[in-house]
PAFIRO-757388 format. One record per residue (C-alpha): residue number from 1; residue in three letters; x, y, z. Coordinates in Angstrom, 1 decimal. Layout:
% PAFIRO-757388
+-----+-----+--------+--------+--------+
:   n : res :     c1 :     c2 :     c3 :
+-----+-----+--------+--------+--------+
: NUM : Ala :      X :      Y :      Z :
...
+-----+-----+--------+--------+--------+
//
This chain:
% PAFIRO-757388
+-----+-----+--------+--------+--------+
:   n : res :     c1 :     c2 :     c3 :
+-----+-----+--------+--------+--------+
:   1 : Met :   62.0 :  268.1 :  226.5 :
:   2 : Ala :   64.9 :  270.3 :  227.4 :
:   3 : His :   67.8 :  269.9 :  224.9 :
:   4 : Ile :   70.5 :  271.0 :  227.2 :
:   5 : Arg :   74.1 :  271.5 :  225.9 :
:   6 : Gly :   76.2 :  268.4 :  226.2 :
:   7 : Gly :   73.7 :  266.3 :  224.2 :
:   8 : Gln :   73.7 :  266.1 :  220.4 :
:   9 : Asp :   70.0 :  266.9 :  219.9 :
:  10 : Arg :   70.9 :  270.2 :  218.2 :
:  11 : Gly :   74.1 :  269.1 :  216.5 :
:  12 : Tyr :   77.7 :  268.2 :  217.3 :
:  13 : Gln :   78.6 :  271.8 :  218.3 :
:  14 : Trp :   75.8 :  271.6 :  220.9 :
:  15 : Tyr :   77.5 :  268.6 :  222.3 :
:  16 : Leu :   80.9 :  270.3 :  222.4 :
:  17 : Asp :   79.5 :  273.3 :  224.2 :
:  18 : Gly :   78.6 :  271.0 :  227.1 :
:  19 : Lys :   81.8 :  269.1 :  227.7 :
:  20 : Leu :   85.3 :  269.6 :  229.2 :
:  21 : Met :   85.7 :  273.3 :  230.2 :
:  22 : Lys :   82.2 :  274.1 :  229.1 :
:  23 : Lys :   80.4 :  271.6 :  231.3 :
:  24 : Gln :   78.8 :  274.3 :  233.4 :
:  25 : Asn :   76.6 :  275.1 :  230.4 :
:  26 : Thr :   74.9 :  271.7 :  230.9 :
:  27 : Phe :   73.9 :  272.6 :  234.5 :
:  28 : Ser :   72.9 :  276.2 :  233.7 :
:  29 : Asp :   70.7 :  275.0 :  230.8 :
:  30 : Phe :   69.0 :  272.5 :  233.0 :
:  31 : Ala :   68.2 :  275.1 :  235.7 :
:  32 : Arg :   67.0 :  277.5 :  233.1 :
:  33 : Ala :   64.7 :  274.9 :  231.7 :
:  34 : Ala :   63.2 :  274.4 :  235.2 :
:  35 : Glu :   62.7 :  278.1 :  235.5 :
:  36 : Ala :   61.0 :  278.2 :  232.1 :
:  37 : Leu :   58.5 :  275.5 :  233.1 :
:  38 : Val :   57.4 :  277.7 :  236.0 :
:  39 : Glu :   57.4 :  280.9 :  233.9 :
:  40 : Gln :   55.2 :  279.3 :  231.2 :
:  41 : Lys :   52.9 :  277.8 :  233.9 :
:  42 : Phe :   53.7 :  274.2 :  233.0 :
:  43 : Ala :   54.8 :  273.7 :  236.6 :
:  44 : Ala :   54.3 :  275.5 :  239.9 :
:  45 : Pro :   57.3 :  276.7 :  242.0 :
:  46 : Lys :   58.8 :  274.0 :  244.1 :
:  47 : Gln :   56.8 :  271.4 :  242.4 :
:  48 : Ile :   59.4 :  270.0 :  240.1 :
:  49 : Val :   61.2 :  266.7 :  240.9 :
:  50 : Ile :   64.3 :  265.9 :  238.9 :
:  51 : Glu :   65.9 :  262.5 :  238.2 :
:  52 : Gly :   69.2 :  261.5 :  236.7 :
:  53 : Arg :   71.1 :  258.2 :  236.4 :
:  54 : Ser :   74.9 :  257.7 :  236.2 :
:  55 : Ala :   76.3 :  260.8 :  234.5 :
:  56 : Gly :   72.8 :  262.2 :  234.7 :
:  57 : Gly :   73.1 :  261.8 :  238.4 :
:  58 : Leu :   76.1 :  264.2 :  238.2 :
:  59 : Leu :   73.8 :  266.6 :  236.4 :
:  60 : Val :   71.0 :  266.6 :  239.1 :
:  61 : Gly :   73.6 :  266.5 :  241.9 :
:  62 : Ala :   75.3 :  269.6 :  240.5 :
:  63 : Val :   72.1 :  271.5 :  240.0 :
:  64 : Met :   70.9 :  270.5 :  243.4 :
:  65 : Asn :   74.0 :  272.3 :  244.8 :
:  66 : Gln :   73.8 :  275.3 :  242.6 :
:  67 : Arg :   70.0 :  275.9 :  242.6 :
:  68 : Pro :   68.4 :  273.9 :  245.5 :
:  69 : Glu :   65.5 :  276.4 :  245.7 :
:  70 : Leu :   64.2 :  275.3 :  242.3 :
:  71 : Phe :   63.2 :  271.7 :  243.1 :
:  72 : Ala :   60.8 :  269.8 :  245.3 :
:  73 : Gly :   63.0 :  266.7 :  245.2 :
:  74 : Val :   65.9 :  264.9 :  243.5 :
:  75 : Ile :   66.3 :  261.3 :  242.5 :
:  76 : Gly :   69.9 :  260.2 :  241.8 :
:  77 : Gly :   70.3 :  256.7 :  240.4 :
:  78 : Val :   73.8 :  255.2 :  240.5 :
:  79 : Ala :   74.9 :  258.8 :  240.5 :
:  80 : Phe :   78.4 :  259.7 :  239.4 :
:  81 : Val :   78.9 :  262.4 :  242.1 :
:  82 : Asp :   82.4 :  261.9 :  243.5 :
:  83 : Val :   83.9 :  263.3 :  240.4 :
:  84 : Ile :   87.5 :  264.2 :  241.4 :
:  85 : Asn :   88.3 :  261.0 :  243.2 :
:  86 : Thr :   86.9 :  258.8 :  240.4 :
:  87 : Ile :   88.4 :  260.7 :  237.5 :
:  88 : Ser :   91.8 :  261.0 :  239.3 :
:  89 : Asp :   92.0 :  257.2 :  239.7 :
:  90 : Ala :   93.7 :  255.9 :  236.5 :
:  91 : Glu :   93.4 :  252.3 :  237.8 :
:  92 : Leu :   89.7 :  252.3 :  237.4 :
:  93 : Pro :   89.0 :  250.7 :  233.9 :
:  94 : Leu :   86.5 :  253.4 :  232.9 :
:  95 : Thr :   88.5 :  256.4 :  234.0 :
:  96 : Pro :   91.0 :  257.0 :  231.1 :
:  97 : Pro :   88.4 :  256.8 :  228.4 :
:  98 : Glu :   86.4 :  259.4 :  230.3 :
:  99 : Trp :   89.1 :  262.0 :  230.3 :
: 100 : Thr :   88.1 :  263.1 :  226.8 :
: 101 : Glu :   84.7 :  263.9 :  228.1 :
: 102 : Trp :   85.4 :  265.6 :  231.4 :
: 103 : Gly :   89.1 :  266.4 :  231.4 :
: 104 : Asp :   92.2 :  264.9 :  233.0 :
: 105 : Pro :   92.6 :  266.3 :  236.6 :
: 106 : Ile :   95.8 :  264.4 :  237.0 :
: 107 : Lys :   97.7 :  266.3 :  234.3 :
: 108 : Ser :   95.8 :  269.6 :  234.3 :
: 109 : Lys :   95.3 :  271.8 :  237.3 :
: 110 : Glu :   92.9 :  273.9 :  235.2 :
: 111 : Ala :   90.8 :  270.7 :  234.6 :
: 112 : Phe :   91.0 :  269.8 :  238.3 :
: 113 : Asp :   89.8 :  273.2 :  239.5 :
: 114 : Tyr :   87.0 :  273.3 :  237.0 :
: 115 : Met :   85.7 :  269.9 :  237.9 :
: 116 : Met :   86.0 :  270.6 :  241.6 :
: 117 : Ala :   83.8 :  273.6 :  241.1 :
: 118 : Tyr :   80.8 :  271.5 :  240.0 :
: 119 : Ser :   81.5 :  268.1 :  241.6 :
: 120 : Pro :   78.3 :  267.3 :  243.6 :
: 121 : Tyr :   80.1 :  265.6 :  246.5 :
: 122 : Asp :   82.8 :  268.2 :  246.8 :
: 123 : Gln :   80.4 :  271.2 :  246.7 :
: 124 : Val :   78.0 :  270.0 :  249.4 :
: 125 : Gly :   77.4 :  272.7 :  251.9 :
: 126 : Thr :   75.0 :  274.0 :  254.5 :
: 127 : Lys :   71.9 :  274.8 :  252.3 :
: 128 : Ala :   68.2 :  274.4 :  252.2 :
: 129 : Tyr :   68.4 :  271.3 :  250.0 :
: 130 : Pro :   65.3 :  269.5 :  248.7 :
: 131 : Pro :   64.7 :  265.9 :  249.6 :
: 132 : Leu :   67.0 :  263.4 :  247.9 :
: 133 : Phe :   66.5 :  259.7 :  247.0 :
: 134 : Ala :   69.8 :  258.2 :  246.1 :
: 135 : Gln :   69.9 :  254.7 :  244.6 :
: 136 : Thr :   73.0 :  252.6 :  244.2 :
: 137 : Ala :   74.0 :  248.9 :  243.7 :
: 138 : Leu :   76.6 :  246.9 :  245.5 :
: 139 : Ser :   77.9 :  245.3 :  242.3 :
: 140 : Asp :   78.0 :  248.4 :  240.2 :
: 141 : Ser :   81.4 :  248.4 :  238.4 :
: 142 : Gln :   80.9 :  251.8 :  236.7 :
: 143 : Val :   79.8 :  254.0 :  239.5 :
: 144 : Thr :   80.9 :  252.3 :  242.7 :
: 145 : Tyr :   78.4 :  252.2 :  245.6 :
: 146 : Trp :   80.5 :  254.3 :  247.9 :
: 147 : Glu :   80.0 :  257.4 :  245.7 :
: 148 : Pro :   76.3 :  257.9 :  246.4 :
: 149 : Thr :   76.9 :  256.6 :  250.0 :
: 150 : Lys :   79.5 :  259.3 :  250.7 :
: 151 : Trp :   77.3 :  261.9 :  249.1 :
: 152 : Val :   74.3 :  261.1 :  251.3 :
: 153 : Ala :   76.5 :  261.0 :  254.4 :
: 154 : Lys :   78.0 :  264.4 :  253.6 :
: 155 : Leu :   74.6 :  266.0 :  252.9 :
: 156 : Arg :   73.3 :  264.6 :  256.3 :
: 157 : Glu :   76.4 :  266.0 :  258.1 :
: 158 : His :   76.4 :  269.5 :  256.5 :
: 159 : Ser :   72.6 :  270.1 :  256.2 :
: 160 : Pro :   70.9 :  268.1 :  259.0 :
: 161 : Asp :   67.9 :  270.4 :  258.9 :
: 162 : Ala :   67.3 :  269.9 :  255.1 :
: 163 : Gly :   66.3 :  266.9 :  253.1 :
: 164 : Pro :   65.6 :  264.1 :  254.1 :
: 165 : Phe :   68.5 :  262.4 :  252.3 :
: 166 : Leu :   67.5 :  258.8 :  251.6 :
: 167 : Leu :   69.8 :  256.0 :  250.4 :
: 168 : Asn :   68.7 :  252.7 :  248.8 :
: 169 : Val :   71.4 :  250.1 :  248.2 :
: 170 : Asn :   70.4 :  247.1 :  245.9 :
: 171 : Met :   72.6 :  244.3 :  247.3 :
: 172 : Thr :   72.2 :  242.1 :  244.1 :
: 173 : Ala :   72.2 :  244.6 :  241.2 :
: 174 : Gly :   74.8 :  246.3 :  239.0 :
: 175 : His :   74.9 :  249.6 :  237.1 :
: 176 : Gly :   71.7 :  248.9 :  235.2 :
: 177 : Gly :   69.7 :  248.4 :  238.4 :
: 178 : Ala :   67.5 :  245.4 :  239.2 :
: 179 : Ser :   67.1 :  242.7 :  236.6 :
: 180 : Gly :   63.8 :  240.9 :  236.0 :
: 181 : Arg :   60.6 :  242.6 :  235.0 :
: 182 : Phe :   59.0 :  242.8 :  238.5 :
: 183 : Asp :   62.2 :  243.8 :  240.4 :
: 184 : Arg :   62.8 :  246.6 :  237.9 :
: 185 : Leu :   59.2 :  247.8 :  238.3 :
: 186 : Lys :   59.6 :  247.9 :  242.0 :
: 187 : Glu :   62.6 :  250.2 :  241.7 :
: 188 : Val :   60.6 :  252.4 :  239.3 :
: 189 : Ala :   57.7 :  252.4 :  241.8 :
: 190 : Asp :   60.0 :  253.5 :  244.6 :
: 191 : Ser :   61.1 :  256.5 :  242.6 :
: 192 : His :   57.6 :  257.4 :  241.6 :
: 193 : Ala :   56.4 :  257.1 :  245.2 :
: 194 : Phe :   59.2 :  259.4 :  246.4 :
: 195 : Ala :   58.4 :  262.0 :  243.7 :
: 196 : Leu :   54.7 :  262.0 :  244.6 :
: 197 : Trp :   55.6 :  262.4 :  248.2 :
: 198 : Cys :   57.9 :  265.4 :  247.4 :
: 199 : Val :   55.0 :  267.3 :  245.8 :
: 200 : Gly :   52.4 :  266.3 :  248.5 :
: 201 : Lys :   50.6 :  263.7 :  246.4 :
: 202 : Ala :   51.4 :  260.7 :  248.5 :
+-----+-----+--------+--------+--------+
//
């Protein structure tokens, strides 16, 4: 398991070294962990599929922009990818408490510029992106469904020869995904099937 900076697995300072104006450390550590898997022969080049949900979706989205050549596929579940618009909207109930984690782009130009530099949606370009499977939910009150929807649309517009960029919208779920044992397992099966397809196993 990769204990990237931003988590507390290696102590509180490890967490501090991956937040606010040090958030890039999180993305750099994650990419370095993928490189190490290949170097140590735990994985083959272009045979790694990454997955992240919510703020973890920001992680995989940022790394997908910064190091697209490392990965065979990306799974972003209810992914927090439209960073600037969301964190700049003080009317959203979860935004003000998040300023201590990411920064306040309303009051600080430095925070705005720093967040813009890694925001997955804002940094989409014309690149050789790996395939993406984005999952969202219509009733998600924490990461609204239009974030992943806009993300996928922008990827399709700017990199039509890459991908494919797939979007699944659960019309009855919230941030936690499908409820009920079998509905939840179906979502997991979709992700696993996509990952296997990305590495040529399905």
